[in-house]
C-alpha positions as CSV (number, residue, x, y, z in Angstrom):
1,X,-4.3,-7.7,-22.8
2,X,-1.6,-8.1,-20.5
3,X,-2.0,-9.2,-16.7
4,X,0.5,-7.3,-14.3
5,X,0.9,-4.4,-12.1
6,X,0.9,-0.5,-13.0
7,X,2.7,1.5,-10.3
8,X,0.7,4.9,-10.4
9,X,1.5,8.0,-9.1
10,X,-1.9,9.1,-7.8
11,X,-2.7,12.8,-8.1
12,X,-4.3,14.9,-5.3
13,X,-8.0,15.5,-5.6
14,X,-9.3,12.2,-6.8
15,X,-10.3,9.1,-5.0
16,X,-8.2,5.9,-5.4
17,X,-11.1,4.1,-7.0
18,X,-11.5,7.0,-9.5
19,X,-7.8,6.6,-10.3
20,X,-8.5,2.9,-10.4
21,X,-11.3,3.1,-12.9
22,X,-9.1,5.4,-15.1
23,X,-6.3,3.0,-15.4
24,X,-8.8,0.1,-16.1
25,X,-10.3,1.9,-18.9
26,X,-6.9,2.8,-20.6
27,X,-6.0,-0.8,-20.4
28,X,-9.5,-2.0,-21.4
29,X,-9.5,-4.6,-18.6
30,X,-12.8,-5.3,-16.7
31,X,-10.7,-7.1,-13.6
32,X,-8.8,-4.6,-12.0
33,X,-8.0,-3.6,-8.1
34,X,-5.6,-1.5,-6.2
35,X,-3.6,-2.4,-3.2
36,X,-4.6,0.1,-0.6
37,X,-6.5,3.2,-0.5
38,X,-5.1,6.9,-0.6
39,X,-7.2,9.7,0.7
40,X,-8.1,12.3,-2.4
41,X,-5.9,14.5,-0.3
42,X,-3.0,12.4,-0.6
43,X,-0.7,11.7,-3.8
44,X,1.9,9.0,-4.6
45,X,2.4,5.2,-4.9
46,X,-1.0,3.3,-5.9
47,X,-0.1,0.0,-7.5
48,X,-3.0,-1.0,-9.8
49,X,-3.6,-4.7,-10.4
50,X,-4.9,-5.7,-13.8
51,X,-6.0,-9.5,-14.7
52,X,-4.5,-12.2,-12.8
53,X,-2.5,-9.8,-10.6
54,X,-5.6,-9.3,-8.6
55,X,-5.4,-12.6,-7.1
56,X,-2.3,-11.5,-5.3
57,X,-3.0,-7.8,-4.3
58,X,-3.9,-8.7,-0.5
59,X,0.2,-9.3,-0.4
60,X,0.7,-5.4,-0.3
61,X,-2.2,-4.6,1.8
62,X,-0.5,-6.3,4.7
63,X,3.2,-4.7,3.7
64,X,4.9,-1.9,5.2
65,X,4.7,1.5,3.9
66,X,6.7,4.9,3.6
67,X,5.3,8.3,3.7
68,X,6.5,11.9,3.4
69,X,3.9,14.1,5.5
70,X,3.7,17.7,6.0
71,X,2.2,18.8,9.2
72,X,1.1,22.4,10.3
73,X,1.8,23.0,14.0
74,X,-0.1,25.5,16.2
75,X,-3.4,24.5,14.5
76,X,-6.3,21.9,14.9
77,X,-8.5,20.4,12.2
78,X,-11.8,18.6,13.0
79,X,-10.8,15.8,10.4
80,X,-7.1,15.9,11.2
81,X,-6.1,17.0,7.7
82,X,-6.6,19.9,5.5
83,X,-10.1,19.1,4.5
84,X,-11.5,19.8,7.9
85,X,-12.5,23.0,10.1
86,X,-9.3,24.7,11.3
87,X,-9.0,26.3,14.6
88,X,-6.0,28.0,16.4
89,X,-3.9,26.1,19.0
90,X,-0.9,27.4,20.8
91,X,2.3,29.0,19.1
92,X,4.7,26.8,17.7
93,X,7.6,28.7,19.0
94,X,9.9,25.8,20.2
95,X,13.5,25.1,18.8
96,X,14.0,22.2,16.3
97,X,15.6,20.0,19.0
98,X,12.2,19.8,20.7
99,X,10.7,18.5,17.5
100,X,13.3,16.1,16.9
101,X,12.9,14.6,20.6
102,X,9.3,14.5,20.2
103,X,8.9,12.6,17.0
104,X,11.6,10.1,18.2
105,X,8.9,9.2,21.0
106,X,6.6,7.8,18.3
107,X,9.2,5.4,17.0
108,X,8.4,1.6,17.9
109,X,5.1,-0.3,18.8
110,X,2.0,2.1,19.2
111,X,-1.7,1.9,19.9
112,X,-3.6,4.1,17.6
113,X,-7.3,5.1,17.6
114,X,-8.7,5.4,14.2
115,X,-10.2,8.6,13.1
116,X,-14.1,9.1,12.5
117,X,-13.3,10.5,9.0
118,X,-11.9,7.0,7.7
119,X,-13.0,4.3,5.4
120,X,-13.3,1.8,8.2
121,X,-16.6,0.2,8.5
122,X,-19.1,0.0,11.1
123,X,-22.4,-1.9,10.3
124,X,-21.5,-2.1,6.7
125,X,-21.1,1.7,6.6
126,X,-17.8,3.7,6.3
127,X,-17.1,5.5,9.5
128,X,-17.1,9.0,7.3
129,X,-20.5,8.8,6.6
130,X,-21.2,8.5,10.2
131,X,-18.8,11.5,11.0
132,X,-20.7,13.8,8.2
133,X,-23.9,13.0,9.7
134,X,-22.8,14.4,12.9
135,X,-22.6,10.9,14.8
136,X,-19.5,9.7,16.6
137,X,-18.8,6.6,18.7
138,X,-15.6,5.1,20.5
139,X,-13.3,3.3,18.5
140,X,-11.0,0.5,19.6
141,X,-7.3,1.2,19.7
142,X,-5.3,-0.6,16.9
143,X,-1.8,-1.9,17.5
144,X,0.6,-0.2,14.8
145,X,4.5,0.0,14.5
146,X,6.4,3.0,13.5
147,X,9.5,1.6,12.4
148,X,11.1,5.0,11.2
149,X,10.1,8.8,11.8
150,X,12.6,11.3,10.6
151,X,12.4,15.2,10.3
152,X,13.1,16.1,6.8
153,X,12.8,19.9,7.2
154,X,10.8,22.8,9.1
155,X,9.8,26.1,8.1
156,X,8.4,28.1,10.9
157,X,5.1,26.0,11.9
158,X,5.3,23.7,9.3
159,X,7.4,20.2,9.2
160,X,7.9,17.7,6.9
161,X,8.5,14.1,8.0
162,X,9.3,10.9,6.6
163,X,7.8,7.6,8.2
164,X,7.9,4.1,7.8
165,X,4.9,2.4,9.5
166,X,3.3,-0.9,9.4
167,X,-0.3,-1.4,7.9
168,X,-3.1,0.1,9.5
169,X,-1.3,3.3,10.4
170,X,-3.2,6.5,10.0
171,X,-0.4,9.3,9.2
172,X,-3.2,11.9,10.0
173,X,-3.7,10.7,13.3
174,X,0.2,10.4,13.9
175,X,0.2,14.0,12.9
176,X,-2.6,15.1,15.4
177,X,-0.7,13.3,18.1
178,X,2.7,14.7,17.3
179,X,1.1,18.2,17.5
180,X,-0.5,17.4,20.8
181,X,2.6,16.3,22.3
182,X,4.3,19.2,21.3
183,X,1.6,21.1,23.2
184,X,0.5,23.0,20.3
185,X,-1.9,21.1,18.2
186,X,-1.2,19.9,14.5
187,X,-2.8,18.6,11.6
188,X,-1.9,16.9,8.2
189,X,-1.4,19.3,5.4
190,X,-0.2,17.1,2.8
191,X,0.9,13.4,2.4
192,X,2.6,11.3,-0.2
193,X,3.2,7.6,-0.3
194,X,6.8,7.1,-1.5
195,X,7.0,3.3,-1.2
196,X,5.1,-0.1,-0.3
197,X,7.7,-2.6,0.9
198,X,10.2,-3.2,-2.3
199,X,8.2,-0.9,-4.7
200,X,8.9,2.8,-4.9
201,X,7.1,5.7,-6.3
202,X,10.5,6.5,-8.3
203,X,9.3,3.9,-10.6
204,X,5.5,5.1,-11.0
205,X,3.9,7.2,-13.7
206,X,1.0,9.6,-13.4
207,X,-2.5,9.5,-15.1
208,X,-1.8,12.1,-17.6
209,X,1.5,10.4,-18.6
210,X,-0.1,7.1,-18.9
211,X,-2.8,8.1,-20.9
212,X,-0.3,10.0,-23.3
213,X,1.7,6.9,-23.7
214,X,0.8,4.6,-26.9
215,X,-0.6,1.3,-26.1
216,X,2.8,-0.6,-26.6
217,X,4.8,1.7,-24.2
218,X,1.7,1.6,-21.9
219,X,1.7,-2.3,-21.7
220,X,5.6,-1.9,-21.0
221,X,5.0,-0.1,-18.0
222,X,3.2,-3.1,-16.3
223,X,5.5,-5.4,-13.8
224,X,5.0,-8.9,-13.7
225,X,2.2,-10.4,-11.7
226,X,4.9,-11.8,-9.2
227,X,6.2,-8.8,-8.1
228,X,3.2,-8.7,-5.5
229,X,4.8,-11.9,-3.9
230,X,8.4,-11.4,-4.2
231,X,9.3,-11.8,-0.7
232,X,8.3,-15.1,-0.6
233,X,10.6,-18.0,-1.1
234,X,10.7,-19.5,-4.6
235,X,10.3,-23.1,-5.6
236,X,11.0,-24.2,-9.2
237,X,9.4,-27.1,-10.5
238,X,10.2,-29.8,-13.0
239,X,7.5,-30.4,-15.9
240,X,5.6,-33.3,-14.0
241,X,5.3,-31.6,-10.9
242,X,4.2,-28.3,-12.6
243,X,1.4,-30.2,-14.5
244,X,0.2,-31.6,-11.1
245,X,0.2,-28.3,-9.5
246,X,-1.7,-26.3,-12.3
247,X,-4.1,-29.1,-12.2
248,X,-5.1,-28.3,-8.6
249,X,-3.4,-31.6,-7.1
250,X,-0.9,-31.9,-4.3
251,X,2.7,-33.0,-4.7
252,X,4.4,-35.2,-2.5
253,X,8.1,-34.0,-1.2
254,X,10.2,-32.5,1.5
255,X,9.5,-29.0,1.1
256,X,10.3,-26.5,3.8
257,X,6.8,-25.7,5.4
258,X,5.1,-22.2,4.4
259,X,3.9,-20.2,1.4
260,X,6.0,-20.2,-1.7
261,X,6.1,-18.8,-5.2
262,X,6.1,-21.3,-7.7
263,X,7.5,-21.5,-11.2
264,X,8.0,-24.0,-14.0
265,X,11.0,-25.1,-15.8
266,X,10.8,-22.1,-18.3
267,X,10.6,-19.6,-15.3
268,X,6.8,-19.0,-15.7
269,X,5.2,-17.9,-12.7
270,X,2.3,-20.6,-11.7
271,X,1.0,-19.0,-8.4
272,X,1.3,-19.8,-4.7
273,X,1.8,-23.2,-2.8
274,X,1.9,-23.8,0.7
275,X,4.1,-26.6,1.9
276,X,2.3,-28.6,4.8
277,X,3.9,-29.7,8.0
278,X,4.6,-33.1,6.3
279,X,6.5,-31.6,3.4
280,X,3.9,-32.1,0.7
281,X,3.1,-28.9,-1.7
282,X,-0.6,-27.9,-1.7
283,X,-1.5,-25.3,-4.6
284,X,-3.2,-22.4,-3.0
285,X,-3.8,-19.6,-5.4
286,X,-2.9,-19.9,-9.0
287,X,-2.4,-17.9,-12.3
288,X,-4.2,-19.0,-15.7
289,X,-2.2,-20.6,-18.0
290,X,-2.3,-17.5,-20.3
291,X,-0.8,-15.2,-17.6
292,X,1.8,-17.7,-16.7
293,X,3.1,-17.8,-20.2
294,X,3.7,-14.0,-20.4
295,X,7.1,-14.1,-18.7
296,X,9.6,-14.5,-21.5
297,X,11.1,-17.9,-21.6
298,X,14.3,-18.4,-19.8
299,X,14.0,-15.5,-17.6
300,X,15.3,-16.1,-14.0
301,X,12.8,-15.0,-11.3
302,X,14.3,-13.2,-8.4
């Protein structure tokens, strides 16, 4: 069994967990996880972590994400998306220039109120379970950042946008807010996640395509474990220092303070270490020796 990360192109109509379980069974791994939920309505990039990669999945949970969203203007939804009860708003009879001006106002730091129909938890229960029971309560606004927001095209009352945003952003709420600012109402008709940090849906595979591959080709789809943390600086250690790190010992030195990727002389990924204020290197999260040995010898990590 190989350790690594599969870039899955999740189809619409199934939950992220259902997609995860199908991938886990195909690879015959009991230890698996994903790096951020997509609603059943949504499609697109869902990185699946297998084996030792699960130790580092949190790094993508905090990463910026990119989406393409289709918004229907002139209508409102009780859930903010196509799964809710739809009611008619005002006519979306304004020019494209008004749409450009409106979406431009959402770029930058914002405060966003999470929807009741979400997986956020209160007292151990997801908010959607309260919403389905007819309950609602005040939710605290959360700070988010919209780094880029662009109109891709418009066809009558339907617009398609591309959005780069920080973690915790609900594109469904953004769609509603855009509709309200335009004065006509709006809801999310479709959503596709196209990127997470430097990972793109262009390199992803669908469930049916994955199932059709022979085992060797399926294994070849896995990215190395360290792709999850490649935004961190790398430290290459000699044989003696590597041995200390993998046995959980600190290493004296003059390392630049902060979190780092650690590699041995052969280029095998050892895990993460944190250089303390005094320059000493402390192991934080390590891969097993089996997973570390899976990188071809001599390969130069980025």
